[in-house]
C-alpha positions as CSV (number, residue, x, y, z in Angstrom):
1,M,0.0,0.0,0.0
2,F,1.0,3.6,-0.5
3,I,0.0,4.6,3.1
4,T,1.7,2.8,5.9
5,T,2.5,5.3,8.7
6,Q,0.7,7.8,10.9
7,N,2.5,10.7,9.5
8,E,1.3,9.9,6.0
9,L,-2.3,9.8,7.2
10,I,-1.9,13.1,9.1
11,S,-0.4,14.8,6.0
12,L,-3.6,13.9,4.1
13,M,-6.0,15.0,6.9
14,P,-4.2,17.1,9.5
15,T,-7.3,17.6,11.6
16,A,-7.7,13.9,12.2
17,R,-6.1,11.8,15.0
18,W,-5.0,8.4,13.7
19,D,-3.3,6.8,16.7
20,R,-3.4,3.3,15.2
21,P,-3.3,3.6,11.4
22,S,-3.0,-0.2,11.0
23,Q,-6.7,-0.4,11.7
24,L,-7.4,1.4,8.4
25,F,-5.2,-0.9,6.3
26,G,-8.1,-3.2,5.4
27,Y,-10.1,-0.3,4.0
28,L,-7.1,1.3,2.3
29,E,-6.2,-2.0,0.6
30,E,-9.7,-2.4,-0.7
31,E,-9.6,1.1,-2.2
32,E,-6.3,0.4,-3.9
33,A,-7.7,-2.6,-5.6
34,V,-10.9,-0.9,-6.7
35,A,-9.8,2.6,-7.5
36,L,-6.0,2.6,-8.2
37,V,-5.3,-0.6,-10.1
38,P,-7.7,0.2,-13.0
39,L,-6.3,3.7,-13.3
40,L,-2.6,2.7,-13.1
41,G,-2.7,-0.7,-14.6
42,N,-1.1,-3.7,-12.9
43,T,2.4,-3.1,-14.2
44,L,2.6,0.5,-13.1
45,Y,0.9,-0.3,-9.8
46,Q,3.3,-3.0,-8.9
47,W,6.3,-0.9,-10.0
48,L,5.1,2.0,-7.8
49,L,4.7,-0.3,-4.8
50,S,8.4,-1.4,-5.2
51,E,9.4,2.3,-5.6
52,Y,7.5,3.2,-2.5
53,D,9.4,0.6,-0.5
54,R,12.7,1.7,-2.0
55,L,12.1,5.4,-1.2
56,R,11.0,4.6,2.4
57,N,14.4,2.9,3.0
58,D,15.9,6.3,3.0
59,E,12.8,8.3,4.2
60,T,10.6,8.1,7.3
61,D,7.5,8.7,5.2
62,I,6.4,9.7,1.8
63,T,4.7,13.1,2.5
64,A,4.8,16.6,1.1
65,T,7.6,17.5,3.6
66,T,10.0,14.7,3.1
67,V,11.9,15.8,0.1
68,R,14.8,17.7,1.5
69,P,15.7,18.7,5.1
70,T,14.6,22.1,6.2
71,G,14.7,23.6,9.6
72,K,14.6,21.1,12.4
73,A,14.3,18.3,9.9
74,K,18.0,18.7,9.1
75,Q,18.8,17.1,12.5
76,D,16.9,13.9,11.5
77,A,19.0,11.7,9.4
78,R,16.0,9.8,8.1
79,L,14.5,13.0,6.5
80,A,16.4,13.6,3.4
81,H,14.5,15.9,1.0
82,A,12.5,19.2,0.7
83,D,8.9,19.9,-0.2
84,V,8.0,17.8,-3.3
85,T,5.4,20.2,-4.8
86,E,7.6,23.3,-4.5
87,R,10.6,21.5,-5.9
88,L,8.7,20.1,-8.8
89,E,7.4,23.5,-9.7
90,Q,11.0,24.8,-9.7
91,I,12.1,22.0,-12.0
92,Q,9.1,22.5,-14.4
93,Q,9.9,26.2,-14.7
94,G,13.5,25.5,-15.4
95,R,14.8,27.4,-12.4
96,Y,15.9,24.5,-10.2
97,R,19.6,24.9,-10.8
98,E,19.5,28.6,-10.2
99,Q,17.4,28.9,-7.1
100,W,18.3,25.8,-5.2
101,V,21.6,25.8,-3.4
102,A,24.0,22.8,-3.6
103,P,23.4,20.3,-0.8
104,E,25.6,20.5,2.3
105,D,28.0,17.8,3.4
106,G,26.0,14.7,4.4
107,E,22.8,16.0,2.8
108,K,21.2,13.9,0.1
109,T,19.9,14.9,-3.3
110,V,17.1,13.4,-5.3
111,S,17.0,12.7,-9.0
112,D,14.3,14.3,-11.1
113,S,12.9,10.8,-11.8
114,D,12.6,10.1,-8.1
115,L,10.9,13.5,-7.6
116,Q,8.3,12.6,-10.3
117,T,7.8,9.2,-8.7
118,I,7.2,10.8,-5.3
119,K,4.7,13.2,-6.8
120,L,2.9,10.3,-8.4
121,I,2.8,8.3,-5.1
122,R,1.5,11.4,-3.3
123,I,-1.4,11.6,-5.8
124,C,-2.1,7.9,-5.3
125,Q,-2.2,8.4,-1.6
126,Q,-4.8,11.1,-1.9
127,I,-7.0,9.0,-4.1
128,E,-6.7,6.0,-1.8
129,F,-7.4,8.0,1.4
130,Y,-10.2,10.2,0.2
131,K,-12.0,7.3,-1.6
132,M,-11.7,5.3,1.6
133,L,-13.1,8.2,3.7
134,S,-16.0,8.8,1.4
135,H,-17.0,5.1,1.3
136,K,-16.3,4.1,4.9
137,A,-17.2,7.2,6.9
138,G,-20.2,5.3,8.4
139,L,-18.1,2.3,9.5
140,L,-15.4,4.6,11.0
141,T,-18.0,6.3,13.3
142,V,-19.3,3.1,14.7
143,S,-17.7,0.6,17.1
144,F,-18.7,-3.1,16.9
145,N,-18.4,-4.9,20.2
146,E,-18.9,-8.5,21.4
147,G,-22.4,-9.8,20.8
148,G,-23.0,-7.4,17.9
149,G,-23.3,-4.3,20.0
150,M,-22.8,-0.9,18.3
151,N,-21.4,2.2,19.9
152,M,-20.6,5.7,18.5
153,V,-16.9,6.4,18.4
154,G,-15.8,9.6,20.1
155,A,-12.6,11.4,21.1
156,E,-11.8,13.4,24.2
157,G,-11.5,17.1,23.5
158,Y,-13.7,17.1,20.5
159,D,-17.4,17.8,20.2
160,P,-19.5,15.1,18.3
161,A,-20.2,16.1,14.7
162,D,-23.9,16.4,13.8
163,E,-25.5,14.6,10.9
164,K,-25.1,17.6,8.6
165,R,-21.4,17.9,9.2
166,M,-20.9,14.2,8.6
167,E,-22.7,14.4,5.3
168,R,-20.5,17.4,4.4
169,V,-17.3,15.4,5.2
170,V,-18.4,12.6,3.0
171,K,-19.2,14.9,0.2
172,D,-15.9,16.8,0.5
173,A,-14.0,13.5,0.6
174,W,-15.7,12.4,-2.5
175,M,-14.9,15.7,-4.3
176,S,-11.3,15.5,-3.2
177,A,-11.0,12.0,-4.5
178,G,-12.5,13.1,-7.8
179,R,-10.0,16.0,-8.1
180,S,-7.2,13.6,-7.2
181,V,-8.2,11.2,-10.0
182,D,-8.2,14.1,-12.5
183,S,-4.7,15.1,-11.2
184,L,-3.4,11.6,-11.6
185,L,-4.6,11.3,-15.2
186,L,-3.4,14.7,-16.1
187,F,0.0,14.0,-14.5
188,L,0.4,10.7,-16.4
189,E,-0.8,12.2,-19.6
190,A,1.7,15.1,-19.3
191,D,4.5,12.6,-18.6
192,A,3.5,10.5,-21.6
193,K,3.8,13.6,-23.9
194,G,7.0,14.7,-22.2
195,A,9.6,12.7,-20.3
196,G,7.9,9.4,-20.7
197,L,9.0,8.0,-17.4
198,F,5.8,6.0,-16.8
199,V,4.2,5.7,-20.2
200,E,5.3,2.2,-21.1
201,K,4.2,0.9,-17.7
202,W,0.9,2.8,-17.9
203,R,0.0,1.7,-21.4
204,E,-1.9,-1.4,-20.4
205,A,-4.2,0.4,-18.0
206,D,-7.9,1.0,-18.9
207,A,-7.3,4.7,-18.1
208,F,-4.4,5.1,-20.6
209,Y,-5.0,8.4,-22.3
210,L,-4.4,7.3,-25.8
211,H,-6.3,4.5,-27.5
212,K,-4.9,4.3,-31.0
213,D,-7.2,1.5,-32.1
214,L,-10.4,3.7,-31.7
215,L,-11.9,6.4,-33.7
216,F,-12.0,8.4,-30.5
217,Q,-8.4,8.2,-29.3
218,T,-8.6,10.7,-26.5
219,A,-11.1,12.4,-24.2
220,R,-10.5,15.7,-26.1
221,V,-11.5,14.1,-29.4
222,L,-14.6,12.5,-27.8
223,G,-15.6,15.8,-26.3
224,E,-15.9,17.3,-29.8
225,Y,-18.7,14.9,-30.6
226,L,-20.2,13.9,-27.3
227,D,-20.8,16.1,-24.2
228,I,-18.7,14.6,-21.4
229,K,-18.3,18.0,-19.7
230,G,-14.6,17.8,-19.9
231,D,-14.5,14.9,-17.5
232,R,-11.5,12.7,-18.2
233,M,-13.0,9.8,-16.2
234,A,-16.2,9.9,-18.4
235,Y,-14.0,9.0,-21.4
236,V,-12.4,6.1,-19.4
237,A,-15.9,4.8,-18.5
238,L,-17.0,5.0,-22.1
239,V,-14.0,3.2,-23.7
240,R,-15.6,-0.2,-23.6
241,D,-18.9,1.2,-25.1
242,I,-16.8,3.0,-27.8
243,R,-15.0,-0.2,-28.7
244,F,-18.2,-2.3,-28.7
245,C,-20.1,0.1,-31.0
246,Q,-17.1,0.5,-33.3
247,D,-16.7,-3.3,-33.7
248,T,-20.4,-4.0,-33.8
249,Y,-21.9,-1.2,-35.9
250,I,-19.0,0.4,-37.8
251,E,-16.6,-2.3,-38.9
252,P,-19.2,-4.7,-40.4
253,R,-20.6,-1.9,-42.6
254,I,-17.3,-0.5,-44.0
255,G,-14.9,-3.4,-43.5
256,E,-11.9,-3.9,-41.3
257,K,-9.3,-2.7,-43.8
258,L,-11.0,0.7,-44.4
259,L,-11.7,1.2,-40.7
260,N,-8.0,0.6,-39.9
261,A,-7.0,3.0,-42.7
262,V,-9.3,5.7,-41.2
263,I,-7.9,5.1,-37.7
264,E,-4.4,5.3,-39.0
265,Y,-5.2,8.6,-40.7
266,A,-6.6,9.9,-37.4
267,N,-3.5,8.9,-35.5
268,N,-1.2,10.6,-38.0
269,E,-3.3,13.8,-38.0
270,T,-2.6,14.5,-41.7
271,E,-4.8,16.8,-43.7
272,G,-7.1,16.8,-46.7
273,G,-8.9,14.4,-48.9
274,A,-11.9,12.1,-48.6
275,M,-10.4,10.3,-45.6
276,K,-10.7,13.4,-43.5
277,T,-14.4,13.8,-44.3
278,L,-15.0,10.1,-43.9
279,L,-13.4,10.2,-40.4
280,K,-15.7,13.0,-39.4
281,K,-18.8,11.2,-40.6
282,L,-17.8,7.9,-38.9
283,R,-17.2,9.7,-35.6
284,I,-20.6,11.4,-35.8
285,A,-22.2,8.0,-36.3
286,L,-20.1,6.4,-33.5
287,A,-21.0,9.2,-31.1
288,F,-24.7,8.5,-31.6
289,Y,-24.3,4.8,-31.2
290,V,-22.4,5.4,-27.9
291,E,-25.1,7.9,-26.8
292,A,-27.8,5.3,-27.4
293,R,-26.0,2.9,-24.9
294,R,-25.1,5.4,-22.2
295,V,-28.5,7.2,-21.7
296,A,-29.6,7.0,-18.0
297,L,-33.0,8.7,-17.6
298,E,-36.5,7.8,-16.3
299,P,-37.7,4.6,-18.0
300,V,-40.1,6.2,-20.5
301,K,-37.7,9.1,-21.3
302,E,-34.8,6.7,-21.5
303,K,-36.6,4.5,-24.1
304,L,-37.4,7.5,-26.2
305,A,-33.8,8.9,-25.9
306,R,-32.3,5.6,-26.9
307,R,-34.6,5.3,-29.9
308,D,-33.9,8.8,-31.1
309,S,-30.1,8.3,-30.7
310,M,-30.2,5.0,-32.5
311,T,-32.2,6.6,-35.3
312,D,-29.7,9.4,-35.6
313,A,-26.8,6.9,-35.6
314,Q,-28.3,4.8,-38.4
315,Q,-28.9,7.9,-40.5
316,A,-25.4,9.1,-39.9
317,M,-24.0,5.7,-40.8
318,A,-26.1,5.6,-44.0
319,M,-24.6,9.0,-45.0
320,A,-21.1,7.7,-44.3
321,C,-21.7,4.6,-46.4
322,E,-23.1,6.8,-49.2
323,Y,-20.1,9.0,-49.1
324,I,-17.8,6.0,-49.3
325,E,-19.7,4.7,-52.3
326,Y,-19.3,8.0,-54.2
327,N,-15.6,8.3,-53.3
328,L,-14.3,4.8,-53.8
329,D,-11.6,5.9,-56.3
330,E,-10.3,8.7,-54.0
331,L,-10.2,6.3,-51.0
332,G,-8.0,4.0,-53.0
333,D,-6.9,0.5,-52.1
334,A,-8.3,0.8,-48.5
335,A,-11.8,0.7,-49.9
336,V,-11.3,-2.3,-52.3
337,D,-12.3,-5.1,-49.9
338,T,-15.2,-3.2,-48.2
339,P,-18.7,-4.5,-48.4
340,I,-19.7,-1.2,-49.9
341,Y,-17.1,-1.6,-52.7
342,N,-18.3,-5.1,-53.5
343,S,-21.9,-4.0,-53.5
344,A,-21.2,-1.0,-55.7
345,R,-19.2,-3.1,-58.1
346,A,-21.9,-5.8,-58.2
347,R,-24.5,-3.1,-58.8
348,E,-22.3,-1.6,-61.6
349,R,-22.0,-5.1,-63.2
350,Q,-25.7,-5.6,-63.0
351,E,-26.3,-2.2,-64.5
352,D,-23.9,-3.0,-67.3
353,H,-25.6,-6.3,-67.9
354,D,-29.0,-4.7,-67.9
355,K,-27.8,-2.1,-70.3
356,A,-26.3,-4.7,-72.6
357,C,-29.5,-6.7,-72.5
358,A,-31.5,-3.6,-73.3
359,C,-29.2,-2.7,-76.2
360,A,-29.5,-6.3,-77.5
361,A,-33.3,-6.2,-77.2
362,A,-33.4,-2.8,-79.0
363,E,-31.1,-4.2,-81.8
364,K,-33.3,-7.3,-82.2
365,K,-36.4,-5.1,-82.4
366,R,-34.8,-2.9,-85.0
367,R,-33.7,-5.9,-87.1
368,D,-37.2,-7.4,-86.9
369,A,-38.7,-4.1,-88.0
370,C,-36.3,-3.8,-90.9
371,E,-37.0,-7.3,-92.1
372,K,-40.7,-6.7,-91.9
373,N,-40.4,-3.5,-93.9
374,S,-38.2,-5.2,-96.5
375,R,-40.9,-7.9,-97.1
376,K,-43.5,-5.2,-97.8
377,L,-41.3,-3.4,-100.3
378,F,-40.0,-6.3,-102.3
379,T,-43.3,-8.1,-103.3
380,G,-42.0,-9.3,-106.7
381,F,-40.1,-12.2,-105.3
382,P,-41.3,-15.7,-106.4
383,A,-44.0,-17.2,-104.3
384,T,-41.7,-19.9,-102.9
385,H,-39.6,-17.1,-101.3
386,R,-42.5,-15.2,-99.8
387,T,-43.4,-15.5,-96.2
388,P,-46.6,-17.3,-95.3
389,E,-48.6,-14.2,-94.8
390,Y,-47.8,-12.9,-98.3
391,K,-48.4,-16.2,-100.2
């Protein structure tokens, strides 16, 4: 776990008194499994656990004040570093070397990668703690005794909190947990686009910011077609629906090869051509299909909303297929094996066949008319050569 000491608990909630933090380990462990592992992925999660143990070999705790010795902390050999948030800001602004003095004799320094790791662990601590508090506040205020007895837990020197304050604490803890989740995703996304310290370990997680196999690769792209109110977690929650709708509704209509070509075009972010227009039309259709699956309203309104979204999705998909049919030559080889290509070519062959048959029928009709007219004109032929009606 990322929280194992009393100081770490107090750093997250200074107004609390956690005399025996080990009693919370069961709750904290549960929140790690439910909240953190899907966000981090098992590889990054296990690596961070090992890094947490490694860093604690030199540090008393992993808190916001254990990054470099300041003040009285210099006298404690187990505290080796300064405030992580402040130092990270200095590094990000490129002023670390200028404003931070060289360490004194016996004083430890921390590499930039370790500072980033500590920052990531701190965010994980916040998610773990505030999620636990928002889910287990009721259990933490009740004591279970022998025989199933239940007592309210109190503390000397504190006035009992009323029901309204308890509800506010749960709400604030939930909001803090949500902000911490956003901070985690933004932190990892910034690292993936920059230093890339964690990107390979994070890639397998459900919350990985970039899904190159989807038409909606990022939350930003999805937000252009579907209202997720800028919520990064909303995108994470919809990834499975996006993949299901893409594989169920889009791929069978346009074919795997063309779909992969469109996704590759989206990942490369090139400009121009029919592929750009097709990408937009397919995203519109996919957004409506996803909307039809995620609607959560009253039963009657939900049924109507799902029906309307599905109708819009089918119409948008039909427009995309029509666009493909009219731009087969411009789409090139990617469109050759699509069902639309085969259908269009089969229809063209049928039209050519029908046209040839019509031409042949017209030619036969013309020849028959010519032969009939010729018989009427040349009546001086011998009787043996006349047709039956002229004998």
